[in-house]
N, C-alpha and C positions, 0 to 999 in steps of 0.2 A: 103556666095557663093550667089553671085545673079542670081535671079532665075523670068523670066520671058515670058511673050508673046509672047510680043512686035520681028522684028526680028533685032534689035540694040539696042544699049544701046548708046545714047546720051552720048557725052562726052567722049564716052568710048569707042574706035573704037577696032576690034576682030583681034588682032596679029596672032593668032592661030584657026584651025576648029579642035577639036578633034575627032569627028563625033558622030554618034547620041545614046545615054543616054535611056534607058526606065525604068519603077520601077511599079511594080503589084500589088494589091492587092486584093483576090479571096476572095470572104464569100460566106460562105452557106446559101443557103437561110432558113432554120431550123434560123436563127438569128432572121431573120426576118419576121417567126410565132410567134416565142418566143416574141419577142417585142411588137408584135401587140395583143397576147394574154392579154399582163396585159397590155396595155397602159388606161388611167386616162384620160392623158391630149390633148387632144384631140381639137382645138380649133379652128372655119373654116377648116376642114378638114386638118390637116397639126400633123403631128405627131409629137412631139419633138424628137424621143426616136429615132425613126425613118432617123431623119437629121442628130443626134450626128452619131448615126452608117457610114450613108453618109461619111459623114465630118473627121470619124473615117479612115474609107476606104481612101479618098481620100489621107489624111496626108499622110498615110507609103508608097500609090506609091511618093510619089513628092521624098519622103525619102530614100527612096529604086533609083526614080533619080538620089539625089544625089550624094547617095556611088557611085552609077556607076563614075558620072563625076568626083567627087572629084580621084578615084582611078585613072582615065582615066591624073592627074592633071590641072584639069578645075576651076577657078573662076568663072564662070557665065554659065547656062545653056539660050541660049534666044528659042526663036518660040514655048513654052512650050505650051501641048496640052493635054488637058481631056476630057479621053471619059467613057462612062459607058455603060459596056453591060453585058446582059445579058445570062449566060449559060446552055440551056437545060444536062443535064448528064446522061440521064436513067433512074430515080428515082425522081430525083428532082432540083431545079437551084440553078445557084449558081451568085452571080453579081461580074462582076469584073471592075476597076476603074485601070484605067492604065492612065501613065504622060508617054510623051515622050517629046522630044527637043536635040538639038544643046550643045555640049558640047566645050566650047572655053575657049581660056585666052583671055580675057580684059587688055588692056593699066591700070594699077593701075592711 
């Protein structure tokens, strides 16, 4: 499955537009509090543990988007956009990573 942020793929014309696909990963803020509480490896203000959790959330969101596209019969997802949001849930916050794009069939 080709997944790109561009609106087209050079040399692979779109033969069919299948529609919007998306994937989300929502993680509780407590995960990050626990990570920060145990961080020993902070260099220059960066937390490798926090960055790894964000990367994991991004990959989960993209994988979910790809599953949706595959189920629709797509062989590519164009114009992929990644968004990171904090959601307030009464007693705490949640971090949401969402991936969205257009599922298409491209000429092989």
